[in-house]
N, C-alpha and C positions, 0 to 999 in steps of 0.2 A: 811379487812384492817381497822386498828384503825384510826379514824379521830381525829386529834389534831389541835386545834387553839392556836396560840401563839401571844400574844400582847406584842410588844416591847415598853415598857413604858419609853419613853424619859422624863426626869424630866421637870416639868413645861409645860407639853403639855396635860392638861386635864385629867391626870391619875386618879384622885379621881372620877371624873364623869364617866369615862370609866370603872373603876373598879366596880362602882355601877351597870352599865349596864351588865357587865360580871357576877357579883354575882347574879343578878336577873335571868339570863339565865342558869347558870351552878351550882349554889349553892355549895354543897360540892365537886363537880367535878372540881372546880377551884383551881389551885395552884398558890401561890404568892411568888415571889422571889425578893421582893422589898428592901432587905437590901443593903445599900451602904457603909457598914462599911469597907469592903475590896475593894480596888480600882482595880477591874478587873471584867470582864464579863465571863460567862460560855462559854466554848468551845462546839462545836457540840457533842463531846463525853460525856461531862458532862450532857448536856441536854438529850442526849439519855439515860444515866444511870438513871437520875431522872424519866423519863417517864417509864422506866422498873421497877423501884423501887416502883412507885405509879401507878399501872395499872388502878386505878379508875379515874385518871385525864383525862379530856377532853379538858382542856384549861389551859395554863400557862400565867401568866402576871408578869411583873417586870422589875426593873432597871438592872438586871443581864443578860438580854437576848438581843442578837444582831442578825444580819442576818446570823451568823455562827450557822446553825441549821442542824440537821441530815436528810437532804432532801434525801440522798441516800438510806435510809432504805426502803426495799420493803414492810415492814409490817406497815408503817406509811404513812398516807396521811396528810401532814402538810400544813396548811394555816396560814401564818404570816400576821399581819397587824399592822400599826402604824399611828399615827397622827402627821403631821408636822405643827408647829406653825410659823407664821410670826416671824422671829428671833429677830426683834427689839422689838416687843410686848413681846416675851418670856423673853428677858433680863430685860425689864422694870418690868414685873411680878415678876421675880426673886428678883429684888431690893425691891419691895414693900412687897413681902412675908417675906423676912428676916427683913425688917424694922418693920413690924407690927405683925409678928406671931412667930418669933424665936429669939434666942440669939446666933445663930450659926455664924452669920457674924455681929459683932458689928459695923463695918464701915457703914453698911446700916442704922443703927440707928443714927449715928453721922453725916453723910454727906447728903447733898442734892443730888438729882438725877444727876445733872450736875457734882458735885464733885465725885460722886461714879463712873461715867463713866471714869473719869480720873484715878481713883485708880484701878478699876476692869479691864478695858479693855486696856486703854492706858498704865497703869502701869503693866499689866499682872498678877494681883493678882487673877483673876477669869477666868483662862484659859478654864474651862469647858464650858464657854459661848462664846468662840471664835470659831465659826463654830462648836458649841457643838453638834448639832443634827447629822451632818455627822460623827463626831468622835464617837459619841455614837453608831450609827448603824453599822459602818464599819471601825472604826479607821481612818476616814477621806477619805475613798475611795469612792468618789461620783460615779464613773463609776460602781463600784460593786453594789451600791444601785440601780442605774438606770437599770442595767442588770436584777437584781432580780425583779424590778417592771415591766419591759417589758416582762419577761418570765412568769409572773403570780405567782411567788413564794412569792412576797411581795405585799400586797395591801396598797398603799399609799393614805392617805386622808388628806386634809387640815383641820386644827382644826377649822377654821372659818366656815366650813360646817359640823359641828359635827352632828346635827340632821339628815341632809340628808344622811350622811355617815352611821349612825347607821341603818337608814331605808334600805340603800343599802345592808348592811351586812345581815340584817334580811330577806330581799327579796331574796338574793343570796343563803342563807343557811336556809331556813324556818324550816327545821327539827331540827335545833340546836338553833335557836334564835326566840323565840315567843314574846319577849317584847323589842321593840326598843325605848320605851319612854325616852325622855331626861329629866334627873333630875340633875341639876348642883350642884356640890359639891366643897367646899374648894376654893372659889373665893377670891383672895387677895384684901383687901381694899386699896384704894389709897388716900393719904392725901395731894398730891401736884398736881398742874397742870403740864402737860407734854408739855414742849416748842416745837415749831415747828422744831427746829434745832436738836432735839434729834435723829431723824432717820438718818440725815446726819452724825452725829458723830459716831453712832453705826454701820452703814452699812458697812464700810470698814473691820470691824472685823468679819462679818458674810456673806461674799460674797458667799461662797459655800452653806451656809444654805439658802440664798435667792434663789439660783438656785434649791435647793432641794424643797423649798416651791412651787416654780413655777412648778416643776415636779409633785408634789402632786396634784396641781390644774388641770394640764393638764391630768394626769392619771385618776383622778376621772371623769372629763368631757368626755374624749374620750373612756375609756375602762370599767368603772365600773358602771356609772349611766345608760348607755344604753338608755337615753332619758326618763327614768322613771319619773313620777310625784309623789312627796311626798304625800302619803295618809294621810290626816289630821285626820282621825279617830283614836281614842285611841285604842290600842290593848286590846283584852279581856284576862281575866285570868292572871292578874298581879300577879307575885310571888315575894314577898318581903322576903329577908333573915331573918330568925328568929334569936333570940339571941343565940340559941343553935348552929345554923349553923355558926354564926359569931365567936363563941368561937372555933368551929372546924377548921375554916379557919385560925385563928391565930395560933393554935397549928400545923396545917399542914404546914403553912409557915415556922415555926421554924424548923420543921423536914426536910423540903426541903433544907433550908439554911445549916443545919448541914450536910446533906447527900451530897449536891453539893460541899461543901468545902473539903470533904475527898479526899485526894490525888490530890488536884488541883495543888499545887506546883507553882502557878503563874498565870500570865495573859493568857487569851485565845488568 
């Protein structure tokens, strides 16, 4: 049976750091589906076709992956995992990311954080951050996410425990993960103080995501860590992706995108 790991890459949830972790462990056997140019995610049938078309892949990661996965196939052993971020922190990170690193959302550059909350959330101009993690994973179906977490199909981790969760994955699947070292990537710079009332203003718009974050904390504590203590020793045999592998992954990601879009016809 073919073992497949699938990272559901929720935007602004440590994806660059986690992709670095996955690249070190899988190299050219990692497939990336991070394009968000088309506003839909792959169906289980599309994911199944991608895995058949790229038989060398051992892990998929990307923004186009949700809990709709081909679990029913007898020839695949799928383990999906994702990291849930405190939703208020996630929204604030989104603001500073676009304020300091992109030109995609000019309002973030023109407005203070307080003004941006009014425009983005209260005005409804950034709906992807209104319970955005639940909507990303399961079109807002919190119960479906909880069911997948409880039956072991989906490993939920709180982003605030990233190093411990990488160690947990490596300890749970040692034959697939030899390097759990945490190397942070793409951290947004903040140029304003965050007022104490920000959490109170944002919280009503992310109520389900708050429940999801609580579930991730509970799931890790009760079912995944198993009382293990984080080993502080650095893993041996660190494998860093070469430039050649990096170019290969970019080309492979483009091929996956083109293949996944063929005959999609709409949202999953």
